[in-house]
Structures are given as C-alpha cells and as structure tokens.
N, CA and C atoms of all chains as a GROMACS GRO file, in nm:
protein
  630
    1MET      N    1  11.258  11.340   5.262
    1MET     CA    2  11.176  11.464   5.260
    1MET      C    3  11.029  11.423   5.267
    2LEU      N    4  10.954  11.500   5.350
    2LEU     CA    5  10.820  11.467   5.365
    2LEU      C    6  10.735  11.574   5.286
    3HIS      N    7  10.646  11.523   5.206
    3HIS     CA    8  10.556  11.615   5.125
    3HIS      C    9  10.421  11.626   5.202
    4TYR      N   10  10.376  11.744   5.219
    4TYR     CA   11  10.254  11.776   5.283
    4TYR      C   12  10.163  11.853   5.189
    5PRO      N   13  10.094  11.778   5.094
    5PRO     CA   14  10.021  11.850   5.002
    5PRO      C   15   9.881  11.884   5.056
    6VAL      N   16   9.834  12.003   5.028
    6VAL     CA   17   9.698  12.050   5.078
    6VAL      C   18   9.619  12.091   4.953
    7TRP      N   19   9.495  12.045   4.955
    7TRP     CA   20   9.408  12.092   4.852
    7TRP      C   21   9.298  12.174   4.923
    8PHE      N   22   9.261  12.281   4.858
    8PHE     CA   23   9.159  12.366   4.924
    8PHE      C   24   9.081  12.446   4.815
    9ASP      N   25   8.967  12.500   4.859
    9ASP     CA   26   8.895  12.604   4.782
    9ASP      C   27   8.899  12.724   4.859
   10LEU      N   28   8.856  12.832   4.794
   10LEU     CA   29   8.835  12.956   4.859
   10LEU      C   30   8.690  12.976   4.896
   11LYS      N   31   8.668  13.034   5.013
   11LYS     CA   32   8.526  13.051   5.049
   11LYS      C   33   8.454  13.146   4.956
   12PRO      N   34   8.317  13.123   4.939
   12PRO     CA   35   8.241  13.209   4.852
   12PRO      C   36   8.262  13.354   4.881
   13GLY      N   37   8.281  13.430   4.778
   13GLY     CA   38   8.301  13.581   4.801
   13GLY      C   39   8.445  13.622   4.824
   14VAL      N   40   8.536  13.520   4.838
   14VAL     CA   41   8.677  13.558   4.851
   14VAL      C   42   8.741  13.569   4.716
   15GLU      N   43   8.802  13.686   4.686
   15GLU     CA   44   8.861  13.709   4.557
   15GLU      C   45   8.988  13.627   4.544
   16GLU      N   46   9.010  13.570   4.421
   16GLU     CA   47   9.126  13.468   4.414
   16GLU      C   48   9.263  13.530   4.456
   17ALA      N   49   9.295  13.644   4.397
   17ALA     CA   50   9.431  13.706   4.425
   17ALA      C   51   9.443  13.730   4.570
   18SER      N   52   9.339  13.786   4.626
   18SER     CA   53   9.340  13.810   4.774
   18SER      C   54   9.354  13.688   4.855
   19GLY      N   55   9.262  13.588   4.828
   19GLY     CA   56   9.270  13.463   4.908
   19GLY      C   57   9.403  13.391   4.895
   20LEU      N   58   9.456  13.376   4.775
   20LEU     CA   59   9.575  13.312   4.750
   20LEU      C   60   9.697  13.386   4.817
   21GLY      N   61   9.678  13.514   4.812
   21GLY     CA   62   9.782  13.610   4.879
   21GLY      C   63   9.794  13.576   5.026
   22THR      N   64   9.679  13.562   5.084
   22THR     CA   65   9.670  13.527   5.232
   22THR      C   66   9.739  13.388   5.257
   23VAL      N   67   9.710  13.289   5.175
   23VAL     CA   68   9.767  13.153   5.184
   23VAL      C   69   9.922  13.166   5.169
   24ARG      N   70   9.966  13.242   5.063
   24ARG     CA   71  10.102  13.254   5.038
   24ARG      C   72  10.182  13.325   5.152
   25GLU      N   73  10.112  13.419   5.214
   25GLU     CA   74  10.177  13.486   5.324
   25GLU      C   75  10.201  13.391   5.443
   26PHE      N   76  10.103  13.309   5.468
   26PHE     CA   77  10.114  13.210   5.572
   26PHE      C   78  10.228  13.112   5.544
   27LEU      N   79  10.225  13.059   5.419
   27LEU     CA   80  10.330  12.959   5.383
   27LEU      C   81  10.469  13.024   5.386
   28ALA      N   82  10.478  13.145   5.337
   28ALA     CA   83  10.610  13.215   5.338
   28ALA      C   84  10.660  13.235   5.485
   29SER      N   85  10.563  13.255   5.574
   29SER     CA   86  10.609  13.278   5.714
   29SER      C   87  10.665  13.146   5.772
   30LEU      N   88  10.612  13.031   5.722
   30LEU     CA   89  10.665  12.901   5.772
   30LEU      C   90  10.808  12.876   5.716
   31THR      N   91  10.833  12.918   5.595
   31THR     CA   92  10.964  12.896   5.539
   31THR      C   93  11.066  12.996   5.592
   32GLN      N   94  11.015  13.115   5.627
   32GLN     CA   95  11.104  13.218   5.684
   32GLN      C   96  11.155  13.177   5.822
   33THR      N   97  11.062  13.114   5.897
   33THR     CA   98  11.108  13.059   6.029
   33THR      C   99  11.173  12.922   6.023
   34GLU      N  100  11.181  12.873   5.897
   34GLU     CA  101  11.242  12.741   5.868
   34GLU      C  102  11.160  12.624   5.934
   35GLU      N  103  11.031  12.648   5.960
   35GLU     CA  104  10.949  12.537   6.006
   35GLU      C  105  10.925  12.449   5.889
   36ALA      N  106  10.900  12.501   5.774
   36ALA     CA  107  10.887  12.430   5.651
   36ALA      C  108  11.006  12.455   5.561
   37ASN      N  109  11.042  12.358   5.466
   37ASN     CA  110  11.155  12.375   5.384
   37ASN      C  111  11.119  12.462   5.259
   38ALA      N  112  11.003  12.433   5.205
   38ALA     CA  113  10.969  12.502   5.073
   38ALA      C  114  10.823  12.484   5.055
   39PHE      N  115  10.768  12.561   4.967
   39PHE     CA  116  10.625  12.547   4.928
   39PHE      C  117  10.606  12.589   4.781
   40ARG      N  118  10.503  12.536   4.725
   40ARG     CA  119  10.458  12.581   4.596
   40ARG      C  120  10.311  12.590   4.602
   41LEU      N  121  10.256  12.684   4.529
   41LEU     CA  122  10.109  12.710   4.527
   41LEU      C  123  10.070  12.684   4.378
   42LEU      N  124   9.970  12.601   4.367
   42LEU     CA  125   9.926  12.556   4.223
   42LEU      C  126   9.773  12.569   4.210
   43ARG      N  127   9.741  12.586   4.085
   43ARG     CA  128   9.594  12.592   4.054
   43ARG      C  129   9.564  12.498   3.938
   44ASN      N  130   9.465  12.423   3.955
   44ASN     CA  131   9.418  12.332   3.849
   44ASN      C  132   9.386  12.406   3.725
   45THR      N  133   9.444  12.375   3.614
   45THR     CA  134   9.416  12.456   3.493
   45THR      C  135   9.284  12.418   3.424
   46GLY      N  136   9.218  12.306   3.460
   46GLY     CA  137   9.091  12.267   3.399
   46GLY      C  138   8.980  12.360   3.442
   47GLU      N  139   8.897  12.388   3.341
   47GLU     CA  140   8.782  12.476   3.367
   47GLU      C  141   8.691  12.404   3.464
   48ARG      N  142   8.667  12.273   3.438
   48ARG     CA  143   8.591  12.196   3.539
   48ARG      C  144   8.677  12.081   3.577
   49PRO      N  145   8.755  12.098   3.680
   49PRO     CA  146   8.848  11.998   3.720
   49PRO      C  147   8.792  11.856   3.720
   50ARG      N  148   8.863  11.759   3.666
   50ARG     CA  149   8.815  11.620   3.672
   50ARG      C  150   8.852  11.563   3.806
   51THR      N  151   8.927  11.631   3.885
   51THR     CA  152   8.974  11.578   4.005
   51THR      C  153   8.863  11.567   4.116
   52PRO      N  154   8.870  11.472   4.200
   52PRO     CA  155   8.775  11.470   4.317
   52PRO      C  156   8.824  11.564   4.427
   53LEU      N  157   8.932  11.639   4.401
   53LEU     CA  158   8.990  11.727   4.500
   53LEU      C  159   8.962  11.874   4.464
   54PRO      N  160   8.974  11.958   4.572
   54PRO     CA  161   8.951  12.101   4.545
   54PRO      C  162   9.049  12.166   4.445
   55ARG      N  163   9.018  12.279   4.401
   55ARG     CA  164   9.084  12.343   4.281
   55ARG      C  165   9.231  12.387   4.318
   56TYR      N  166   9.253  12.441   4.432
   56TYR     CA  167   9.389  12.489   4.464
   56TYR      C  168   9.468  12.391   4.542
   57HIS      N  169   9.603  12.399   4.522
   57HIS     CA  170   9.689  12.297   4.577
   57HIS      C  171   9.820  12.362   4.626
   58ALA      N  172   9.847  12.339   4.756
   58ALA     CA  173   9.969  12.386   4.815
   58ALA      C  174  10.060  12.264   4.846
   59LEU      N  175  10.178  12.267   4.790
   59LEU     CA  176  10.274  12.163   4.818
   59LEU      C  177  10.373  12.215   4.916
   60VAL      N  178  10.377  12.160   5.036
   60VAL     CA  179  10.470  12.200   5.141
   60VAL      C  180  10.565  12.092   5.179
   61GLU      N  181  10.690  12.125   5.188
   61GLU     CA  182  10.795  12.026   5.215
   61GLU      C  183  10.852  12.046   5.351
   62PHE      N  184  10.862  11.930   5.427
   62PHE     CA  185  10.939  11.929   5.559
   62PHE      C  186  11.046  11.822   5.552
   63THR      N  187  11.151  11.846   5.625
   63THR     CA  188  11.265  11.755   5.625
   63THR      C  189  11.224  11.614   5.656
   64ASP      N  190  11.138  11.597   5.759
   64ASP     CA  191  11.100  11.464   5.804
   64ASP      C  192  10.988  11.476   5.903
   65GLN      N  193  10.940  11.362   5.950
   65GLN     CA  194  10.823  11.363   6.044
   65GLN      C  195  10.848  11.453   6.166
   66ALA      N  196  10.974  11.441   6.214
   66ALA     CA  197  11.006  11.517   6.333
   66ALA      C  198  10.990  11.671   6.306
   67ALA      N  199  11.033  11.718   6.192
   67ALA     CA  200  11.019  11.862   6.156
   67ALA      C  201  10.877  11.899   6.144
   68LEU      N  202  10.791  11.807   6.094
   68LEU     CA  203  10.652  11.837   6.078
   68LEU      C  204  10.590  11.845   6.214
   69ASP      N  205  10.626  11.757   6.307
   69ASP     CA  206  10.576  11.754   6.440
   69ASP      C  207  10.608  11.886   6.512
   70ILE      N  208  10.732  11.936   6.494
   70ILE     CA  209  10.772  12.065   6.558
   70ILE      C  210  10.696  12.180   6.498
   71ALA      N  211  10.674  12.176   6.369
   71ALA     CA  212  10.597  12.287   6.308
   71ALA      C  213  10.450  12.287   6.351
   72MET      N  214  10.395  12.163   6.373
   72MET     CA  215  10.260  12.154   6.419
   72MET      C  216  10.245  12.207   6.557
   73LYS      N  217  10.345  12.169   6.641
   73LYS     CA  218  10.334  12.217   6.777
   73LYS      C  219  10.360  12.368   6.791
   74ALA      N  220  10.444  12.426   6.713
   74ALA     CA  221  10.464  12.565   6.705
   74ALA      C  222  10.345  12.642   6.666
   75GLN      N  223  10.270  12.587   6.562
   75GLN     CA  224  10.146  12.646   6.518
   75GLN      C  225  10.039  12.636   6.626
   76ALA      N  226  10.032  12.527   6.691
   76ALA     CA  227   9.930  12.511   6.800
   76ALA      C  228   9.963  12.615   6.910
   77THR      N  229  10.092  12.636   6.932
   77THR     CA  230  10.118  12.735   7.039
   77THR      C  231  10.088  12.873   7.003
   78ARG      N  232  10.110  12.909   6.871
   78ARG     CA  233  10.068  13.038   6.821
   78ARG      C  234   9.917  13.056   6.816
   79GLY      N  235   9.848  12.939   6.799
   79GLY     CA  236   9.699  12.941   6.784
   79GLY      C  237   9.661  12.936   6.641
   80ILE      N  238   9.568  12.835   6.606
   80ILE     CA  239   9.543  12.822   6.467
   80ILE      C  240   9.444  12.928   6.418
   81PHE      N  241   9.375  12.993   6.517
   81PHE     CA  242   9.288  13.103   6.473
   81PHE      C  243   9.343  13.241   6.486
   82HIS      N  244   9.473  13.250   6.501
   82HIS     CA  245   9.542  13.379   6.519
   82HIS      C  246   9.647  13.392   6.407
   83GLY      N  247   9.688  13.520   6.387
   83GLY     CA  248   9.799  13.546   6.294
   83GLY      C  249   9.777  13.499   6.152
   84PHE      N  250   9.888  13.467   6.087
   84PHE     CA  251   9.882  13.422   5.952
   84PHE      C  252   9.786  13.299   5.926
   85HIS      N  253   9.798  13.200   6.016
   85HIS     CA  254   9.712  13.086   6.003
   85HIS      C  255   9.564  13.116   6.020
   86GLY      N  256   9.535  13.211   6.118
   86GLY     CA  257   9.403  13.251   6.132
   86GLY      C  258   9.340  13.317   6.010
   87ALA      N  259   9.424  13.396   5.947
   87ALA     CA  260   9.381  13.464   5.821
   87ALA      C  261   9.351  13.362   5.712
   88VAL      N  262   9.428  13.253   5.714
   88VAL     CA  263   9.403  13.142   5.616
   88VAL      C  264   9.266  13.077   5.640
   89VAL      N  265   9.247  13.047   5.770
   89VAL     CA  266   9.120  12.984   5.812
   89VAL      C  267   9.001  13.068   5.771
   90ASP      N  268   9.017  13.194   5.767
   90ASP     CA  269   8.908  13.285   5.723
   90ASP      C  270   8.871  13.282   5.579
   91VAL      N  271   8.969  13.241   5.486
   91VAL     CA  272   8.938  13.250   5.345
   91VAL      C  273   8.933  13.110   5.284
   92VAL      N  274   8.974  13.011   5.347
   92VAL     CA  275   8.987  12.872   5.285
   92VAL      C  276   8.872  12.779   5.329
   93SER      N  277   8.829  12.692   5.232
   93SER     CA  278   8.733  12.593   5.266
   93SER      C  279   8.769  12.461   5.209
   94ASN      N  280   8.709  12.358   5.242
   94ASN     CA  281   8.726  12.216   5.183
   94ASN      C  282   8.872  12.180   5.192
   95PHE      N  283   8.932  12.211   5.305
   95PHE     CA  284   9.076  12.178   5.330
   95PHE      C  285   9.093  12.027   5.333
   96HIS      N  286   9.187  11.978   5.256
   96HIS     CA  287   9.216  11.834   5.254
   96HIS      C  288   9.363  11.816   5.249
   97VAL      N  289   9.416  11.734   5.339
   97VAL     CA  290   9.562  11.714   5.337
   97VAL      C  291   9.599  11.563   5.343
   98GLU      N  292   9.709  11.529   5.281
   98GLU     CA  293   9.769  11.392   5.283
   98GLU      C  294   9.916  11.413   5.321
   99ILE      N  295   9.976  11.306   5.359
   99ILE     CA  296  10.119  11.314   5.385
   99ILE      C  297  10.190  11.206   5.299
  100PHE      N  298  10.290  11.251   5.226
  100PHE     CA  299  10.361  11.166   5.138
  100PHE      C  300  10.510  11.156   5.171
  101ASP      N  301  10.568  11.044   5.159
  101ASP     CA  302  10.713  11.021   5.168
  101ASP      C  303  10.772  11.036   5.029
  102ALA      N  304  10.875  11.114   5.010
  102ALA     CA  305  10.944  11.119   4.882
  102ALA      C  306  11.028  10.995   4.871
  103LEU      N  307  11.011  10.923   4.759
  103LEU     CA  308  11.095  10.804   4.731
  103LEU      C  309  11.217  10.853   4.651
  104ASP      N  310  11.319  10.770   4.659
  104ASP     CA  311  11.438  10.808   4.574
  104ASP      C  312  11.400  10.827   4.431
  105SER      N  313  11.452  10.935   4.375
  105SER     CA  314  11.434  10.944   4.230
  105SER      C  315  11.557  10.989   4.164
  106MET      N  316  10.586  12.743   3.522
  106MET     CA  317  10.610  12.603   3.527
  106MET      C  318  10.478  12.525   3.530
  107LEU      N  319  10.467  12.422   3.458
  107LEU     CA  320  10.349  12.338   3.456
  107LEU      C  321  10.369  12.211   3.537
  108HIS      N  322  10.273  12.186   3.630
  108HIS     CA  323  10.291  12.064   3.713
  108HIS      C  324  10.193  11.961   3.660
  109TYR      N  325  10.242  11.846   3.638
  109TYR     CA  326  10.164  11.733   3.584
  109TYR      C  327  10.167  11.617   3.690
  110PRO      N  328  10.079  11.631   3.784
  110PRO     CA  329  10.078  11.529   3.891
  110PRO      C  330   9.999  11.404   3.846
  111VAL      N  331  10.051  11.290   3.874
  111VAL     CA  332   9.989  11.162   3.838
  111VAL      C  333   9.973  11.080   3.960
  112TRP      N  334   9.851  11.033   3.983
  112TRP     CA  335   9.829  10.934   4.091
  112TRP      C  336   9.802  10.793   4.027
  113PHE      N  337   9.849  10.687   4.097
  113PHE     CA  338   9.831  10.558   4.040
  113PHE      C  339   9.847  10.454   4.142
  114ASP      N  340   9.798  10.338   4.118
  114ASP     CA  341   9.814  10.220   4.192
  114ASP      C  342   9.906  10.128   4.109
  115LEU      N  343   9.952  10.024   4.177
  115LEU     CA  344  10.021   9.918   4.103
  115LEU      C  345   9.927   9.801   4.085
  116LYS      N  346   9.932   9.735   3.970
  116LYS     CA  347   9.843   9.624   3.943
  116LYS      C  348   9.863   9.512   4.045
  117PRO      N  349   9.760   9.439   4.073
  117PRO     CA  350   9.765   9.331   4.162
  117PRO      C  351   9.881   9.230   4.128
  118GLY      N  352   9.968   9.193   4.220
  118GLY     CA  353  10.078   9.098   4.196
  118GLY      C  354  10.208   9.177   4.160
  119VAL      N  355  10.200   9.307   4.136
  119VAL     CA  356  10.326   9.378   4.103
  119VAL      C  357  10.397   9.416   4.240
  120GLU      N  358  10.518   9.371   4.254
  120GLU     CA  359  10.594   9.402   4.379
  120GLU      C  360  10.626   9.556   4.374
  121GLU      N  361  10.616   9.621   4.492
  121GLU     CA  362  10.630   9.762   4.497
  121GLU      C  363  10.763   9.814   4.436
  122ALA      N  364  10.875   9.753   4.486
  122ALA     CA  365  11.008   9.810   4.446
  122ALA      C  366  11.023   9.794   4.295
  123SER      N  367  10.970   9.685   4.243
  123SER     CA  368  10.987   9.656   4.097
  123SER      C  369  10.895   9.749   4.021
  124GLY      N  370  10.772   9.765   4.061
  124GLY     CA  371  10.679   9.845   3.989
  124GLY      C  372  10.711   9.996   3.989
  125LEU      N  373  10.765  10.041   4.106
  125LEU     CA  374  10.803  10.187   4.115
  125LEU      C  375  10.936  10.201   4.044
  126GLY      N  376  11.023  10.101   4.034
  126GLY     CA  377  11.141  10.109   3.961
  126GLY      C  378  11.116  10.130   3.812
  127THR      N  379  11.006  10.059   3.766
  127THR     CA  380  10.971  10.073   3.625
  127THR      C  381  10.920  10.216   3.597
  128VAL      N  382  10.840  10.269   3.689
  128VAL     CA  383  10.787  10.404   3.671
  128VAL      C  384  10.903  10.504   3.679
  129ARG      N  385  10.999  10.486   3.770
  129ARG     CA  386  11.114  10.576   3.783
  129ARG      C  387  11.198  10.575   3.659
  130GLU      N  388  11.212  10.455   3.605
  130GLU     CA  389  11.298  10.447   3.481
  130GLU      C  390  11.234  10.525   3.364
  131PHE      N  391  11.102  10.518   3.359
  131PHE     CA  392  11.030  10.590   3.251
  131PHE      C  393  11.052  10.742   3.275
  132LEU      N  394  11.024  10.784   3.395
  132LEU     CA  395  11.032  10.933   3.426
  132LEU      C  396  11.174  10.983   3.405
  133ALA      N  397  11.271  10.900   3.450
  133ALA     CA  398  11.411  10.939   3.427
  133ALA      C  399  11.444  10.956   3.281
  134SER      N  400  11.383  10.868   3.197
  134SER     CA  401  11.410  10.876   3.054
  134SER      C  402  11.355  11.009   2.996
  135LEU      N  403  11.248  11.059   3.053
  135LEU     CA  404  11.182  11.188   3.012
  135LEU      C  405  11.278  11.309   3.050
  136THR      N  406  11.334  11.298   3.172
  136THR     CA  407  11.422  11.407   3.207
  136THR      C  408  11.558  11.398   3.143
  137GLN      N  409  11.603  11.278   3.108
  137GLN     CA  410  11.734  11.264   3.036
  137GLN      C  411  11.725  11.321   2.895
  138THR      N  412  11.606  11.306   2.831
  138THR     CA  413  11.591  11.362   2.700
  138THR      C  414  11.540  11.512   2.707
  139GLU      N  415  11.526  11.561   2.830
  139GLU     CA  416  11.477  11.696   2.850
  139GLU      C  417  11.339  11.725   2.811
  140GLU      N  418  11.258  11.615   2.786
  140GLU     CA  419  11.119  11.631   2.757
  140GLU      C  420  11.044  11.689   2.878
  141ALA      N  421  11.085  11.639   3.000
  141ALA     CA  422  11.032  11.689   3.130
  141ALA      C  423  11.147  11.751   3.197
  142ASN      N  424  11.114  11.846   3.287
  142ASN     CA  425  11.221  11.916   3.364
  142ASN      C  426  11.269  11.845   3.484
  143ALA      N  427  11.167  11.784   3.553
  143ALA     CA  428  11.203  11.714   3.682
  143ALA      C  429  11.086  11.627   3.723
  144PHE      N  430  11.115  11.535   3.811
  144PHE     CA  431  11.001  11.449   3.871
  144PHE      C  432  11.034  11.412   4.007
  145ARG      N  433  10.929  11.384   4.075
  145ARG     CA  434  10.941  11.319   4.211
  145ARG      C  435  10.843  11.210   4.221
  146LEU      N  436  10.883  11.105   4.295
  146LEU     CA  437  10.795  10.995   4.314
  146LEU      C  438  10.763  10.985   4.461
  147LEU      N  439  10.628  10.984   4.491
  147LEU     CA  440  10.587  10.986   4.635
  147LEU      C  441  10.492  10.872   4.660
  148ARG      N  442  10.488  10.841   4.792
  148ARG     CA  443  10.396  10.739   4.840
  148ARG      C  444  10.325  10.792   4.964
  149ASN      N  445  10.192  10.780   4.954
  149ASN     CA  446  10.110  10.818   5.075
  149ASN      C  447  10.154  10.740   5.195
  150THR      N  448  10.175  10.811   5.308
  150THR     CA  449  10.227  10.738   5.428
  150THR      C  450  10.115  10.671   5.504
  151GLY      N  451   9.987  10.711   5.480
  151GLY     CA  452   9.877  10.655   5.554
  151GLY      C  453   9.858  10.505   5.527
  152GLU      N  454   9.827  10.434   5.630
  152GLU     CA  455   9.799  10.291   5.614
  152GLU      C  456   9.674  10.270   5.526
  153ARG      N  457   9.571  10.356   5.563
  153ARG     CA  458   9.454  10.348   5.479
  153ARG      C  459   9.433  10.496   5.436
  154PRO      N  460   9.486  10.533   5.324
  154PRO     CA  461   9.487  10.675   5.280
  154PRO      C  462   9.342  10.724   5.284
  155ARG      N  463   9.329  10.844   5.344
  155ARG     CA  464   9.199  10.911   5.347
  155ARG      C  465   9.169  10.972   5.215
  156THR      N  466   9.265  10.975   5.128
  156THR     CA  467   9.250  11.043   4.998
  156THR      C  468   9.157  10.964   4.901
  157PRO      N  469   9.082  11.038   4.815
  157PRO     CA  470   9.003  10.971   4.718
  157PRO      C  471   9.087  10.924   4.600
  158LEU      N  472   9.224  10.952   4.613
  158LEU     CA  473   9.315  10.924   4.498
  158LEU      C  474   9.400  10.803   4.529
  159PRO      N  475   9.461  10.738   4.426
  159PRO     CA  476   9.541  10.624   4.442
  159PRO      C  477   9.668  10.652   4.532
  160ARG      N  478   9.736  10.552   4.573
  160ARG     CA  479   9.837  10.555   4.677
  160ARG      C  480   9.965  10.628   4.630
  161TYR      N  481  10.003  10.599   4.507
  161TYR     CA  482  10.132  10.650   4.460
  161TYR      C  483  10.115  10.785   4.376
  162HIS      N  484  10.222  10.863   4.381
  162HIS     CA  485  10.201  10.996   4.325
  162HIS      C  486  10.333  11.036   4.255
  163ALA      N  487  10.321  11.067   4.125
  163ALA     CA  488  10.439  11.118   4.052
  163ALA      C  489  10.413  11.261   4.023
  164LEU      N  490  10.502  11.347   4.062
  164LEU     CA  491  10.501  11.491   4.024
  164LEU      C  492  10.599  11.508   3.914
  165VAL      N  493  10.544  11.554   3.800
  165VAL     CA  494  10.631  11.579   3.680
  165VAL      C  495  10.620  11.721   3.643
  166GLU      N  496  10.732  11.788   3.618
  166GLU     CA  497  10.728  11.929   3.582
  166GLU      C  498  10.768  11.951   3.444
  167PHE      N  499  10.693  12.037   3.370
  167PHE     CA  500  10.722  12.085   3.230
  167PHE      C  501  10.739  12.231   3.238
  168THR      N  502  10.816  12.286   3.140
  168THR     CA  503  10.835  12.434   3.146
  168THR      C  504  10.704  12.503   3.115
  169ASP      N  505  10.631  12.462   3.024
  169ASP     CA  506  10.497  12.525   2.992
  169ASP      C  507  10.414  12.424   2.909
  170GLN      N  508  10.299  12.479   2.867
  170GLN     CA  509  10.205  12.390   2.789
  170GLN      C  510  10.269  12.346   2.660
  171ALA      N  511  10.352  12.426   2.592
  171ALA     CA  512  10.415  12.392   2.475
  171ALA      C  513  10.512  12.274   2.492
  172ALA      N  514  10.583  12.280   2.600
  172ALA     CA  515  10.681  12.168   2.637
  172ALA      C  516  10.608  12.035   2.657
  173LEU      N  517  10.493  12.051   2.728
  173LEU     CA  518  10.413  11.931   2.751
  173LEU      C  519  10.354  11.872   2.620
  174ASP      N  520  10.308  11.961   2.533
  174ASP     CA  521  10.257  11.917   2.402
  174ASP      C  522  10.372  11.841   2.322
  175ILE      N  523  10.492  11.898   2.323
  175ILE     CA  524  10.603  11.834   2.253
  175ILE      C  525  10.631  11.695   2.310
  176ALA      N  526  10.631  11.695   2.440
  176ALA     CA  527  10.661  11.558   2.506
  176ALA      C  528  10.553  11.461   2.472
  177MET      N  529  10.425  11.502   2.475
  177MET     CA  530  10.311  11.421   2.442
  177MET      C  531  10.327  11.361   2.299
  178LYS      N  532  10.361  11.451   2.206
  178LYS     CA  533  10.379  11.411   2.064
  178LYS      C  534  10.496  11.311   2.055
  179ALA      N  535  10.601  11.341   2.125
  179ALA     CA  536  10.718  11.251   2.115
  179ALA      C  537  10.683  11.110   2.167
  180GLN      N  538  10.604  11.112   2.277
  180GLN     CA  539  10.564  10.978   2.334
  180GLN      C  540  10.471  10.908   2.246
  181ALA      N  541  10.377  10.979   2.173
  181ALA     CA  542  10.285  10.915   2.084
  181ALA      C  543  10.360  10.860   1.962
  182THR      N  544  10.470  10.930   1.921
  182THR     CA  545  10.554  10.878   1.809
  182THR      C  546  10.627  10.754   1.844
  183ARG      N  547  10.679  10.749   1.975
  183ARG     CA  548  10.748  10.630   2.019
  183ARG      C  549  10.651  10.511   2.042
  184GLY      N  550  10.525  10.545   2.066
  184GLY     CA  551  10.423  10.448   2.093
  184GLY      C  552  10.407  10.426   2.250
  185ILE      N  553  10.284  10.442   2.296
  185ILE     CA  554  10.261  10.433   2.442
  185ILE      C  555  10.272  10.292   2.495
  186PHE      N  556  10.262  10.194   2.407
  186PHE     CA  557  10.274  10.053   2.450
  186PHE      C  558  10.412   9.994   2.424
  187HIS      N  559  10.504  10.084   2.398
  187HIS     CA  560  10.643  10.034   2.365
  187HIS      C  561  10.737  10.102   2.461
  188GLY      N  562  10.853  10.039   2.477
  188GLY     CA  563  10.967  10.097   2.554
  188GLY      C  564  10.928  10.124   2.698
  189PHE      N  565  10.996  10.231   2.753
  189PHE     CA  566  10.974  10.262   2.897
  189PHE      C  567  10.825  10.284   2.928
  190HIS      N  568  10.753  10.354   2.840
  190HIS     CA  569  10.616  10.384   2.870
  190HIS      C  570  10.534  10.258   2.865
  191GLY      N  571  10.561  10.174   2.776
  191GLY     CA  572  10.493  10.041   2.766
  191GLY      C  573  10.517   9.959   2.891
  192ALA      N  574  10.631   9.962   2.944
  192ALA     CA  575  10.660   9.896   3.065
  192ALA      C  576  10.582   9.950   3.187
  193VAL      N  577  10.557  10.078   3.186
  193VAL     CA  578  10.478  10.141   3.293
  193VAL      C  579  10.329  10.093   3.277
  194VAL      N  580  10.279  10.097   3.156
  194VAL     CA  581  10.144  10.054   3.129
  194VAL      C  582  10.119   9.914   3.182
  195ASP      N  583  10.218   9.828   3.180
  195ASP     CA  584  10.212   9.690   3.223
  195ASP      C  585  10.190   9.682   3.378
  196VAL      N  586  10.243   9.780   3.452
  196VAL     CA  587  10.245   9.763   3.603
  196VAL      C  588  10.149   9.852   3.671
  197VAL      N  589  10.095   9.956   3.604
  197VAL     CA  590  10.025  10.062   3.670
  197VAL      C  591   9.870  10.051   3.647
  198SER      N  592   9.791  10.083   3.746
  198SER     CA  593   9.648  10.089   3.725
  198SER      C  594   9.592  10.212   3.792
  199ASN      N  595   9.464  10.242   3.765
  199ASN     CA  596   9.400  10.359   3.827
  199ASN      C  597   9.478  10.490   3.803
  200PHE      N  598   9.526  10.506   3.683
  200PHE     CA  599   9.600  10.621   3.644
  200PHE      C  600   9.506  10.745   3.645
  201HIS      N  601   9.551  10.843   3.719
  201HIS     CA  602   9.469  10.972   3.716
  201HIS      C  603   9.564  11.089   3.712
  202VAL      N  604   9.535  11.181   3.622
  202VAL     CA  605   9.622  11.296   3.604
  202VAL      C  606   9.549  11.429   3.604
  203GLU      N  607   9.607  11.534   3.658
  203GLU     CA  608   9.557  11.662   3.653
  203GLU      C  609   9.670  11.757   3.591
  204ILE      N  610   9.637  11.874   3.554
  204ILE     CA  611   9.742  11.970   3.519
  204ILE      C  612   9.724  12.100   3.600
  205PHE      N  613   9.832  12.139   3.657
  205PHE     CA  614   9.833  12.257   3.744
  205PHE      C  615   9.932  12.358   3.700
  206ASP      N  616   9.897  12.487   3.699
  206ASP     CA  617   9.990  12.594   3.684
  206ASP      C  618  10.049  12.635   3.820
  207ALA      N  619  10.178  12.649   3.819
  207ALA     CA  620  10.249  12.705   3.935
  207ALA      C  621  10.215  12.854   3.945
  208LEU      N  622  10.169  12.896   4.067
  208LEU     CA  623  10.149  13.039   4.081
  208LEU      C  624  10.275  13.091   4.151
  209ASP      N  625  10.298  13.219   4.138
  209ASP     CA  626  10.418  13.278   4.196
  209ASP      C  627  10.417  13.252   4.346
  210SER      N  628  10.529  13.208   4.395
  210SER     CA  629  10.544  13.189   4.538
  210SER      C  630  10.669  13.245   4.591
   0.00000   0.00000   0.00000
C-alpha cells in the first residue's frame, strides 16, 4: 500500500468547515471512482502546532505506484483547475506532499 | 479517533530491518494490550526526502484523548527506558510527534 499524505493550509478568508468540505468532496470523488483506496482528513490539535508542516493533513491510500500513476493521469486529463480538484486549488495553500511505502506491520 | 503520528530516524549504525523490527515490536505490544487501537509503519520513498521531517513514520491510533492519557501513564509506570519502549529509545533518533483529530470523512 502506498501512502500519499498531504499537508495543507486553507487560504486566508476560507472558513474551515467550507474549505475542508471542498477537500473532502474531492477525496470522496477519488474513492468513489476507485482511483484512491481510502482517505482520512486530520487536523493538528495543537493551538500552535510544533510541526514544521501545515495544520491540516489528508492521508490518501493507493494500492501501489501504478495505481497512483493512473490516478495522476486521470486527474491531468480532467484538468487540475477544473471540477472537484479545481475547487480544492481555490481554497488550499501551502500544499506539501510526500510518498510513503507501508512496511509490514 | 486520535492520530498520533511519529516521525523518526534510526541512530547511526542501526541496521534498518533490525531498527524497524524493534519499533514494530513495541507498537505491536501496545495494540496487543489494547492501549493503542492500530498502527502503521511507513518509510518515505524519496531518495532525498523533500520533507522537513525524518524518514520513518509511525501512525498510531487511539480512541480518544482519554485512551492516549491512559496509555501514556501505563508507559510511564513501566518506565520509558525499560522493556519494548527502552529498546526503541536505543535505536531511534530525531523523534518528532504531533497529535491529530480525525475529522469526519
């Protein structure tokens, strides 16, 4: 399983419930089309996060690198400034992503 | 659900399989005693991670803040330099932790 964790902030003036709703709608669309396996949306509980990363965190799971590649191509075809992804681009800032392999646990 | 993500490196000279095995043994002991709900052990796939965080990542889940408090007290009673946790302290460096609330998804 490939973990695709994303950290982000919301743009100034974006209300939290609304901004996170937009992100959730996009991520749900990816799992509904089975491009992604699962996602979780998290918020740092600290008032002043000690982390060097932005406050919000989306954990997205893909089966493997091939599945991620397919999802990336599908998104590029739809256009990153259109539809659900375009709505996310409008509300999110400081986007930071890493890719992690799940080790046996 | 409370997410307790930990980032860490292995100390110089610690072989990866051995060091991660030690971490896995500790985390498995927490889920076996039901102090933690679940865990995953991840490794950044990047050769030179772009992240400001250490290379390895353990995602640990607790039911809520009360469950985390109980687990912390239990660990303090066992002693952080003893047993499974003590073994982890011996192999891990650059320990960094945040606490995240899971938002509805």
